[in-house]
C-alpha positions as CSV (number, residue, x, y, z in Angstrom):
1,M,170.5,261.8,127.5
2,K,173.7,261.5,129.4
3,K,173.0,257.7,129.9
4,K,172.6,257.3,126.0
5,I,175.9,259.2,125.4
6,V,177.6,256.8,128.0
7,V,176.3,253.7,126.2
8,I,177.5,255.1,122.7
9,V,180.9,255.9,124.1
10,F,181.2,252.4,125.6
11,F,180.1,250.9,122.3
12,I,182.9,252.9,120.5
13,I,185.5,252.0,123.1
14,A,184.4,248.3,122.9
15,L,184.8,248.3,119.2
16,T,188.1,250.1,119.2
17,V,189.5,247.6,121.6
18,L,188.0,244.7,119.7
19,F,189.6,245.7,116.5
20,S,192.8,246.7,118.2
21,F,193.1,243.3,119.8
22,K,192.3,241.5,116.7
23,N,195.0,243.5,114.7
24,T,197.8,243.5,117.0
25,I,197.6,240.3,119.1
26,P,196.2,237.5,117.1
27,G,195.5,234.3,118.8
28,N,196.0,235.6,122.2
29,Y,194.0,233.6,124.8
30,K,193.6,236.3,127.4
31,T,192.6,238.9,124.8
32,D,190.0,236.5,123.5
33,Y,188.4,236.4,126.9
34,D,188.7,240.2,127.3
35,I,187.0,240.9,123.9
36,K,184.2,238.6,124.7
37,L,183.7,240.1,128.1
38,L,183.6,243.5,126.6
39,I,181.0,242.5,124.0
40,F,178.9,241.0,126.8
41,K,179.0,244.3,128.8
42,S,178.0,246.3,125.7
43,R,175.1,244.1,125.2
44,Q,174.1,244.5,128.8
45,L,174.3,248.3,128.5
46,A,172.4,248.4,125.3
47,L,169.7,246.3,127.0
48,V,169.5,248.8,129.8
49,A,169.1,251.6,127.4
50,C,166.5,249.8,125.5
51,I,164.5,249.3,128.6
52,E,164.8,252.9,129.7
53,K,163.5,254.3,126.4
54,N,160.6,251.9,125.7
55,D,157.1,251.5,127.3
56,L,156.4,248.3,129.3
57,S,152.7,248.7,128.7
58,S,153.4,248.4,124.9
59,I,153.5,244.9,123.4
60,K,155.5,246.2,120.6
61,D,158.1,247.8,122.9
62,I,158.3,244.6,125.0
63,E,159.3,242.7,121.9
64,K,162.1,245.2,121.3
65,I,163.3,244.6,124.8
66,K,163.1,240.7,124.3
67,T,165.2,241.0,121.1
68,Q,167.9,242.9,122.9
69,L,167.7,240.5,125.8
70,N,168.3,237.7,123.4
71,E,171.3,239.6,122.0
72,A,172.7,239.8,125.5
73,R,172.0,236.1,126.1
74,L,173.9,235.1,123.0
75,A,176.9,237.3,124.1
76,L,176.6,235.5,127.5
77,K,176.9,232.2,125.8
78,S,180.0,233.1,124.1
79,I,181.7,233.6,127.5
80,D,179.8,231.3,129.6
81,F,182.6,228.7,129.4
82,W,184.8,230.9,131.8
83,L,182.2,232.7,133.8
84,R,180.3,229.8,135.3
85,Y,183.5,228.2,136.6
86,L,185.7,231.2,137.5
87,E,183.2,232.9,139.8
88,P,180.1,230.8,140.3
89,I,178.6,233.1,142.9
90,S,178.8,236.2,140.8
91,Y,177.4,234.2,138.1
92,K,174.0,233.9,139.9
93,K,173.6,237.6,139.5
94,I,174.4,237.5,135.8
95,N,172.1,234.5,135.0
96,G,170.5,233.0,138.1
97,P,167.7,230.6,137.7
98,L,165.8,231.7,140.9
99,P,165.4,235.0,142.7
100,V,166.6,233.3,145.9
101,E,168.4,230.2,146.5
102,W,169.3,228.7,149.8
103,E,172.6,226.9,149.7
104,T,174.6,224.4,151.9
105,E,177.6,223.4,149.7
106,V,179.7,220.4,150.4
107,F,182.6,222.4,151.5
108,E,180.5,224.6,153.8
109,K,177.7,222.2,154.9
110,F,178.9,222.3,158.5
111,E,177.5,225.9,158.5
112,K,173.9,227.1,158.4
113,P,172.3,227.4,155.0
114,Y,173.0,230.6,153.4
115,K,171.0,232.9,151.1
116,R,171.9,233.6,147.5
117,E,170.0,236.2,145.6
118,G,169.7,235.8,141.9
119,A,169.4,238.3,139.1
120,G,170.2,238.8,135.5
121,L,169.0,237.5,132.1
122,T,166.9,234.4,132.8
123,L,165.0,236.2,135.6
124,A,164.5,239.2,133.3
125,A,163.1,237.0,130.5
126,L,160.7,235.4,133.0
127,Y,159.8,238.7,134.5
128,L,158.8,240.0,131.0
129,E,156.0,237.2,130.9
130,E,154.4,238.6,134.0
131,K,151.0,240.6,133.8
132,K,152.2,243.7,135.7
133,L,155.5,245.0,134.9
134,N,157.6,247.6,136.7
135,K,160.5,249.1,134.8
136,D,162.6,249.6,138.0
137,V,162.3,246.0,138.9
138,L,163.5,245.0,135.3
139,L,166.3,247.4,135.3
140,D,167.5,246.3,138.7
141,L,167.7,242.7,137.4
142,I,170.1,243.9,134.5
143,R,172.1,246.4,136.5
144,S,172.8,243.6,139.1
145,S,174.1,241.6,136.2
146,I,176.4,244.4,135.0
147,N,177.7,245.0,138.5
148,A,178.4,241.2,138.8
149,T,180.3,241.2,135.5
150,Q,182.8,243.6,136.8
151,V,184.1,240.8,139.1
152,Y,185.4,239.0,136.0
153,T,187.9,241.9,135.2
154,S,189.7,241.3,138.6
155,D,193.3,240.5,139.0
156,S,192.5,237.1,140.6
157,I,190.7,236.1,137.5
158,A,193.5,237.5,135.3
159,T,196.0,235.5,137.2
160,Q,194.1,232.2,136.5
161,L,193.9,233.0,132.8
162,K,197.7,233.1,132.6
163,D,198.1,229.3,132.9
164,Y,196.4,226.3,131.3
165,N,195.1,224.7,134.5
166,H,191.8,226.6,134.8
167,F,191.0,225.9,131.1
168,F,190.7,222.2,131.4
169,L,188.6,222.5,134.6
170,C,186.4,225.1,132.7
171,N,186.1,222.8,129.9
172,R,185.2,219.9,132.2
173,L,182.3,221.9,133.8
174,F,181.3,222.9,130.3
175,L,180.9,219.3,129.1
176,L,179.1,218.3,132.3
177,N,176.6,221.1,131.7
178,L,176.2,220.2,128.1
179,A,175.0,216.8,129.4
180,A,173.0,218.2,132.3
181,I,171.8,221.7,131.8
182,Y,172.3,223.5,128.5
183,T,169.9,221.4,126.6
184,T,167.1,221.0,129.2
185,G,165.7,224.6,129.4
186,F,167.0,224.8,133.1
187,E,167.9,228.4,132.7
188,C,166.4,229.2,129.2
189,P,162.8,230.2,129.8
190,A,162.0,230.3,126.1
191,S,162.1,226.7,124.7
192,E,162.5,227.8,121.1
193,K,165.8,229.5,122.1
194,I,167.4,226.5,123.6
195,V,168.9,224.9,120.5
196,P,169.9,228.2,118.9
197,E,171.7,229.3,122.0
198,L,173.4,225.9,122.1
199,N,174.5,226.2,118.5
200,A,175.8,229.7,119.2
201,M,177.7,228.6,122.3
202,L,179.3,225.6,120.7
203,K,180.7,227.7,117.7
204,E,182.1,230.3,120.1
205,V,183.7,227.7,122.4
206,G,185.2,226.1,119.3
207,K,186.9,229.5,118.6
208,T,188.1,229.6,122.1
209,Y,189.7,226.0,121.7
210,S,191.6,227.4,118.7
211,V,192.9,230.5,120.4
212,F,193.9,228.3,123.5
213,N,195.9,225.9,121.5
214,T,197.7,228.7,119.8
215,S,198.6,230.4,123.2
216,F,199.3,227.1,125.1
217,T,201.3,225.1,122.8
218,E,202.7,222.6,125.3
219,T,199.3,221.6,126.6
220,P,196.9,221.8,123.8
221,L,193.8,220.1,123.2
222,T,194.5,217.1,121.1
223,E,193.5,216.4,117.5
224,N,191.2,213.6,118.4
225,Y,189.4,216.0,120.8
226,L,189.1,218.7,118.3
227,E,187.9,216.4,115.5
228,L,185.1,215.0,117.8
229,Y,184.1,218.6,118.8
230,K,183.9,219.6,115.3
231,A,181.6,216.5,114.7
232,T,179.6,217.6,117.8
233,V,179.0,221.1,116.2
234,Q,178.0,219.5,113.0
235,F,175.5,217.1,114.7
236,V,173.9,220.0,116.5
237,N,173.6,221.9,113.3
238,K,171.6,219.2,111.7
239,Q,169.3,219.0,114.6
240,P,165.7,220.4,114.6
241,L,165.4,223.7,116.3
242,D,162.6,222.4,118.3
243,F,164.2,221.0,121.5
244,E,161.5,218.5,122.0
245,K,162.9,216.9,118.8
246,F,166.4,217.2,119.7
247,D,168.3,213.8,120.0
248,H,169.6,214.2,123.6
249,F,170.5,210.5,123.8
250,T,172.9,210.6,120.7
251,F,174.1,214.0,121.7
252,I,175.5,212.8,125.1
253,K,176.3,209.2,124.2
254,D,178.2,209.7,121.0
255,F,179.6,213.2,121.5
256,I,179.7,214.6,125.1
257,N,180.6,211.6,127.1
258,P,183.5,210.8,124.7
259,L,184.8,214.4,125.0
260,F,184.6,214.3,128.7
261,T,186.7,211.1,128.6
262,I,189.4,212.8,126.6
263,N,189.3,215.9,128.7
264,Q,189.8,213.9,131.9
265,Q,192.7,212.0,130.3
266,L,194.3,215.5,129.5
267,I,193.8,216.6,133.0
268,K,195.9,213.6,134.3
269,E,198.4,213.8,131.4
270,Y,199.1,217.5,132.0
271,N,198.9,217.3,135.8
272,V,196.1,219.9,136.0
273,S,195.6,221.2,139.5
274,S,192.7,223.0,140.9
275,K,192.6,225.9,143.5
276,S,188.9,226.2,143.4
277,N,186.1,224.6,145.7
278,I,184.0,224.1,142.7
279,D,186.0,221.0,141.9
280,Y,185.6,219.7,145.5
281,S,183.4,216.6,144.7
282,L,184.7,215.7,141.2
283,N,187.1,212.8,140.7
284,K,189.9,213.5,138.3
285,N,190.3,209.7,137.7
286,S,186.7,209.2,136.5
287,T,186.6,208.6,132.7
288,S,182.8,208.7,132.1
289,I,180.0,211.0,133.1
290,F,178.2,207.8,133.8
291,S,180.7,206.2,136.1
292,K,179.7,205.8,139.6
293,N,182.9,207.5,140.7
294,L,182.4,210.8,138.9
295,Y,181.6,212.5,142.1
296,N,180.8,211.6,145.7
297,G,178.5,213.4,147.9
298,Q,179.4,211.3,151.1
299,N,182.0,209.5,152.8
300,S,180.6,206.0,153.5
301,K,183.7,204.9,155.4
302,G,183.1,207.4,158.1
303,I,185.7,207.2,160.9
304,Y,187.5,204.4,158.9
305,L,188.3,207.0,156.1
306,R,192.0,206.4,156.5
307,I,191.9,202.7,155.8
308,K,192.9,201.7,152.4
309,D,193.5,197.8,152.8
310,Q,190.7,196.1,151.2
311,K,190.9,193.0,153.5
312,I,190.4,195.3,156.6
313,L,187.5,197.1,154.9
314,A,185.9,193.8,154.1
315,E,186.1,192.9,157.8
316,I,184.5,196.0,158.8
317,E,181.9,195.7,156.2
318,K,181.1,192.1,157.5
319,I,180.5,193.6,160.9
320,G,178.4,196.4,159.5
321,K,176.2,193.8,157.7
322,L,175.6,192.0,161.0
323,L,174.6,195.3,162.7
324,F,172.3,196.2,160.0
325,Y,170.2,193.1,160.6
326,D,170.6,193.2,164.4
327,P,167.7,194.5,166.5
328,I,170.3,195.1,169.2
329,L,170.4,198.6,168.0
330,S,166.8,199.2,169.2
331,G,165.4,200.1,172.6
332,N,163.4,196.9,172.7
333,N,165.7,194.6,170.7
334,L,162.9,193.9,168.3
335,R,163.7,196.3,165.5
336,S,166.7,196.6,163.1
337,C,167.8,198.8,160.2
338,A,166.2,196.2,157.9
339,S,162.9,196.7,159.5
340,C,162.3,199.8,157.3
341,H,165.1,199.3,154.8
342,K,164.6,195.8,153.4
343,P,167.6,194.8,151.1
344,T,165.6,192.9,148.7
345,Q,163.2,195.8,148.3
346,Y,166.2,198.0,147.2
347,F,166.7,199.0,150.9
348,T,163.3,200.6,151.3
349,D,159.9,199.4,152.2
350,T,157.7,199.0,149.4
351,L,154.6,197.5,151.0
352,T,153.3,200.5,152.8
353,N,153.0,204.3,152.4
354,T,155.3,204.6,155.5
355,S,156.8,202.1,157.9
356,L,155.8,201.3,161.4
357,Q,156.9,203.4,164.3
358,F,158.7,202.1,167.4
359,D,155.6,201.5,169.1
360,G,154.4,198.9,166.4
361,K,151.0,200.6,166.1
362,N,151.3,204.0,164.4
363,Y,153.2,204.9,161.2
364,L,156.1,207.1,160.5
365,P,155.4,210.4,159.0
366,R,157.5,209.9,155.9
367,N,158.3,207.1,153.4
368,S,161.5,205.2,154.1
369,P,163.9,206.3,151.3
370,S,166.1,203.8,149.6
371,L,169.7,203.6,150.9
372,I,171.0,202.7,147.5
373,N,172.7,205.7,145.9
374,A,172.1,207.7,149.1
375,Q,175.9,208.6,149.1
376,Y,175.4,210.7,146.0
377,N,173.6,213.4,148.1
378,H,175.4,216.0,149.9
379,L,172.5,216.4,152.4
380,I,170.8,213.3,153.9
381,L,167.1,212.8,154.5
382,L,164.3,214.5,152.5
383,D,164.6,217.6,154.5
384,G,168.4,217.6,154.4
385,K,168.6,217.4,158.2
386,H,171.9,215.5,158.1
387,I,175.3,216.2,156.6
388,T,176.7,212.6,156.9
389,L,175.4,209.2,156.6
390,Q,176.9,208.4,159.9
391,H,174.8,211.4,161.5
392,Q,171.7,209.9,159.9
393,T,172.4,206.5,161.2
394,K,173.0,207.7,164.9
395,D,169.8,209.8,164.7
396,V,167.6,206.8,163.7
397,I,169.2,204.8,166.5
398,T,168.2,207.6,169.1
399,N,164.9,208.6,167.5
400,P,162.1,207.6,169.9
401,I,159.7,206.7,167.0
402,E,162.4,204.8,165.1
403,L,164.9,202.5,166.9
404,G,164.2,204.2,170.3
405,S,167.5,203.7,172.0
406,N,170.5,205.7,173.0
407,E,174.1,205.7,172.3
408,Q,175.5,204.5,175.6
409,E,172.9,201.7,175.9
410,V,173.6,200.5,172.3
411,L,177.4,200.5,172.9
412,K,176.9,198.5,176.1
413,K,174.8,195.9,174.4
414,I,177.1,195.6,171.3
415,L,180.3,195.3,173.4
416,S,178.5,192.4,175.3
417,C,178.9,190.4,172.2
418,E,182.3,188.9,172.0
419,E,182.3,188.8,168.3
420,Y,181.6,192.6,168.2
421,K,183.9,193.5,171.0
422,T,186.9,191.7,169.3
423,A,186.2,193.3,165.9
424,F,186.0,196.8,167.2
425,K,189.1,196.4,169.3
426,Q,190.8,195.5,166.1
427,F,189.3,198.4,164.2
428,L,190.3,200.8,166.9
429,K,193.8,200.4,165.9
430,Y,193.0,202.2,162.5
431,T,191.3,205.2,164.1
432,P,194.2,206.6,166.0
433,T,192.4,209.8,167.2
434,E,190.0,207.7,169.2
435,K,191.1,205.9,172.4
436,E,188.1,203.9,172.9
437,I,185.2,202.3,170.8
438,T,182.5,205.0,170.1
439,I,179.1,205.1,168.4
440,E,180.9,206.4,165.4
441,H,182.8,203.2,164.9
442,V,179.2,201.4,164.8
443,S,177.5,203.9,162.6
444,S,180.5,203.8,160.1
445,A,180.5,200.1,159.8
446,I,176.8,200.1,158.9
447,T,177.2,202.8,156.2
448,L,180.2,201.1,154.7
449,Y,178.1,198.0,154.4
450,Y,175.1,199.4,152.7
451,A,177.1,201.8,150.4
452,K,178.5,199.0,148.5
453,F,175.1,198.4,146.9
454,S,175.4,201.9,145.3
455,K,178.2,200.7,142.9
456,Y,176.1,198.9,140.4
457,Y,175.0,200.0,136.9
458,S,171.7,200.2,135.0
459,S,171.1,199.3,131.4
460,F,171.1,203.1,130.6
461,D,174.6,203.5,132.1
462,M,175.8,200.6,130.1
463,A,174.4,202.1,126.9
464,M,175.9,205.5,127.5
465,N,179.2,203.7,128.2
466,N,178.8,201.7,124.8
467,N,178.7,198.4,126.7
468,E,175.1,197.5,125.8
469,A,172.3,198.5,123.4
470,M,169.4,200.7,124.3
471,N,165.9,199.9,123.2
472,E,164.0,202.6,121.2
473,P,161.2,203.4,123.7
474,A,163.8,204.0,126.4
475,K,165.7,206.4,124.1
476,K,162.6,208.2,123.1
477,G,161.7,208.3,126.9
478,F,165.1,209.7,127.8
479,N,164.5,212.5,125.2
480,V,161.1,213.2,126.6
481,F,162.7,213.3,130.2
482,M,165.2,215.9,129.0
483,S,162.9,218.1,127.1
484,K,159.0,218.1,127.0
485,A,158.5,216.5,130.4
486,Q,160.9,219.0,132.0
487,C,162.1,216.2,134.5
488,A,165.8,217.0,133.9
489,T,165.5,220.5,135.2
490,C,165.4,218.9,138.6
491,H,166.7,215.4,138.2
492,F,170.1,216.1,136.8
493,V,172.6,213.8,134.8
494,P,174.1,211.3,135.8
495,Q,172.4,210.4,139.2
496,F,169.1,211.9,138.1
497,N,168.8,213.5,141.6
498,G,168.9,217.0,142.7
499,V,172.7,217.4,142.5
500,K,173.6,219.4,139.4
501,P,177.2,220.1,137.9
502,P,179.7,220.8,139.6
503,Y,177.9,218.4,142.1
504,V,178.7,220.4,145.3
505,G,175.2,220.9,146.7
506,S,171.7,219.2,146.9
507,E,168.7,221.0,145.7
508,F,165.1,221.2,147.2
509,E,161.8,221.7,145.3
510,V,158.3,222.6,146.3
511,L,156.0,220.2,144.2
512,G,152.8,220.7,146.0
513,V,152.5,217.0,147.1
514,P,148.9,216.2,148.5
515,K,147.9,214.7,151.8
516,D,145.9,212.0,149.8
517,I,145.3,211.1,146.2
518,N,142.1,213.1,146.2
519,F,144.0,216.3,146.3
520,N,141.8,217.7,149.1
521,Y,144.7,219.1,151.0
522,L,148.4,219.9,150.8
523,S,150.6,217.6,152.8
524,P,151.1,219.3,156.2
525,D,154.8,218.2,156.3
526,S,156.7,221.4,156.0
527,G,160.0,219.6,154.8
528,R,163.1,221.7,154.7
529,F,161.4,224.5,156.5
530,R,161.9,222.5,159.7
531,I,165.6,222.9,159.2
532,N,165.8,226.2,157.3
533,P,162.7,228.2,158.4
534,A,162.8,230.5,155.3
535,T,159.7,231.2,153.3
536,E,161.1,229.7,150.2
537,M,161.7,226.4,151.9
538,A,158.0,225.8,153.2
539,N,157.0,222.3,152.0
540,A,160.3,222.0,150.1
541,F,161.9,218.5,149.9
542,R,165.2,217.2,148.6
543,T,165.1,216.0,145.1
544,G,165.5,212.2,145.1
545,T,167.0,210.0,142.4
546,I,165.1,208.4,139.6
547,R,167.4,205.4,139.6
548,N,165.5,202.2,140.7
549,A,162.3,204.2,140.8
550,A,160.5,201.4,139.3
551,K,161.4,199.2,142.1
552,T,161.0,201.7,145.1
553,M,157.3,202.6,145.4
554,P,155.6,204.2,147.0
555,Y,156.5,207.7,146.0
556,M,156.9,211.3,147.4
557,H,157.8,212.1,151.1
558,N,154.5,210.6,152.4
559,G,154.2,207.6,150.1
560,V,151.0,209.1,148.7
561,F,151.5,207.7,145.2
562,R,151.7,203.9,144.7
563,N,152.8,203.7,141.2
564,L,154.6,205.7,138.5
565,D,151.6,206.4,136.4
566,Q,150.3,208.5,139.3
567,V,153.6,210.3,139.7
568,I,153.7,211.1,136.0
569,D,150.1,212.3,135.9
570,F,150.8,214.5,138.9
571,Y,153.8,216.3,137.1
572,D,151.8,216.4,133.8
573,A,149.1,218.2,135.5
574,G,151.4,220.9,136.9
575,G,151.9,219.6,140.5
576,G,149.8,220.8,143.4
577,I,148.7,224.1,141.9
578,G,147.6,222.2,138.6
579,K,145.6,219.9,140.8
580,G,143.8,222.8,142.4
581,L,145.8,223.2,145.7
582,K,146.8,226.7,146.8
583,I,150.6,227.0,147.1
584,N,152.4,230.3,147.2
585,N,155.9,229.0,146.5
586,Q,155.7,226.1,144.2
587,T,158.9,225.7,142.3
588,L,157.4,223.2,139.8
589,S,155.7,224.7,136.8
590,S,151.9,224.8,137.3
591,D,151.3,224.5,133.6
592,S,150.3,221.2,132.1
593,L,153.0,219.4,130.2
594,H,150.6,218.1,127.7
595,L,152.3,214.7,127.6
596,S,150.7,212.3,125.1
597,K,150.0,208.7,126.0
598,E,153.0,207.7,123.9
599,D,155.2,210.2,125.8
600,K,154.2,208.5,129.1
601,I,154.8,204.9,127.8
602,N,158.3,206.0,126.6
603,L,159.1,207.9,129.8
604,L,158.4,204.8,131.7
605,A,160.6,202.8,129.6
606,F,163.5,205.2,130.2
607,I,162.7,205.1,134.0
608,R,162.9,201.3,134.0
609,S,166.1,201.5,132.0
610,L,167.6,203.1,135.2
611,D,167.0,200.1,137.3
612,E,170.4,198.9,138.5
613,K,171.7,195.3,138.2
614,I,172.2,194.8,142.0
615,E,173.5,191.6,143.5
616,F,171.7,191.4,146.8
617,E,173.0,189.1,149.5
618,N,171.4,186.6,151.8
619,V,170.6,187.7,155.3
620,P,173.1,186.5,158.1
621,E,172.3,183.0,159.3
622,K,172.7,184.1,163.0
623,L,173.7,187.1,165.2
624,P,176.6,187.2,167.6
625,T,176.0,185.9,171.1
626,S,175.8,188.2,174.1
627,K,176.8,187.8,177.7
628,I,173.4,189.3,178.5
629,K,171.2,186.3,178.3
630,K,168.0,188.2,177.3
631,L,169.6,189.6,174.2
632,N,170.1,186.2,172.8
633,N,166.5,185.8,172.0
634,R,166.8,188.5,169.2
635,K,166.0,187.6,165.6
636,V,167.8,188.4,162.4
637,S,166.2,191.5,160.9
638,G,164.1,192.1,164.1
639,E,160.4,191.2,164.6
640,Y,158.5,194.2,163.0
């Protein structure tokens, strides 16, 4: 009884404050925030009261709870614009997509992965679909959400709301999420609610825009932005409520990406500054979501980071190219980087499931990933073992089953070549913290070389940037990708990898990849578990990019699938569980997607539209001569 009274009193206070604010401080930005936060809190408390008084064994009562839960979700959507940006960690307790997430964000990736526990509305909705329900578990999910909401009343948040800087950064993340998350079902378990929630959110954000312009008259959203946003709302209003029929392609191309462009221009014009790590990876100079400079997960320059002179960088890149093809990096002088990462095969090995080991007899346990677009991952390798491209390069050199050498031996051999020695002595001038040539100089030259092949664009990018027309099957395929096929809940716009807005971390998924195409056994590779031995990480692998997928067969960490048809059929069946394997922690839905033949054809058309128009180079004609005579027998690219 006391709890009911508390809820009723809170409602009265909230309504009193609401009408008081509306009548006495019209158009006040901070007030708008406070009102929406109060309404959200009241919906959360009402949800708790509804759960407490209803019977979870009654279908009718569960429907009442779901109705109240939907009201809370709509209230959240009215304030999501702020919450997701201002305090992203607390947000996971309000609307977390998973019960547990292990994170290694870019600004903390030198530390061990840390555990984030989720709670809130999405997990509550998912829990209500389970067969056995416990009221305490459900209440705990919502109470955790209520407790987390209190964070947003803190003085630190209030301080941010007093100036305009945070607004344009909140808006940037909002637009990126409109492109990558809000329309895909990533955190909306009921697909029939996706478009209605989108509609409600767009309308509420439109009101926030108006209040902001009234309160911050010197740094307003411009008329062209507001007019385009109004057209966006009208477009969504006319879309079918079935999100599988929603025109994701037009929504992003004609509305969200142009809005992003204007917002980025305003960030520069108003000299917007950030105090949040959430903006760490994003580039304020990028003018398109589909620009290759939107964000960067890696520093491809490595030790040469300070160098801006393009002529000097070109010289380093030239040496990096020679080293990439030079078997001098291997213990037997017979293998090079190009042995497994063949440039004309999109810097992977498309001919075998996995490449040969150093011994020339056995095969590596994992498929060689393409080096193209590797720099758009925050963690490198399929298990996320490395935090930099340079670490990965050095590990390959010293790995006994890959290049089988050691750092000292490699440096000795490289510096026995006058061309290399002269070049690195010159480069040493630009790395003042180093007194002598190190393996870091070598690995950084290599990563600088191959990173340049990640700057090219696909037909899809060109279409999104209005530089090229898109064929209808590819458009339809993109819409399938973003909706029915559920691909976009793991492969996020724009790189279509596991890095979602605000692009500060790499995600891992458990798909249930088999040992062979007969699906007799689960692949024995434990994946991320080797690096982070947590239960959730068993058999988890970093989500790779879909870009150039049509050119980079075979697929999965073990190369088990030879073509994209097999991959799509695997996902359509519900992954490993759908194929009959027993997996306790599969993150991929085990339900069939029920993709039609036409869906699959169009999906393939979209995937092919992501093939980038890369200008590959010829291999070096010869390698630098060494003072060590036996080294002069080595061949460009190696022998196996």
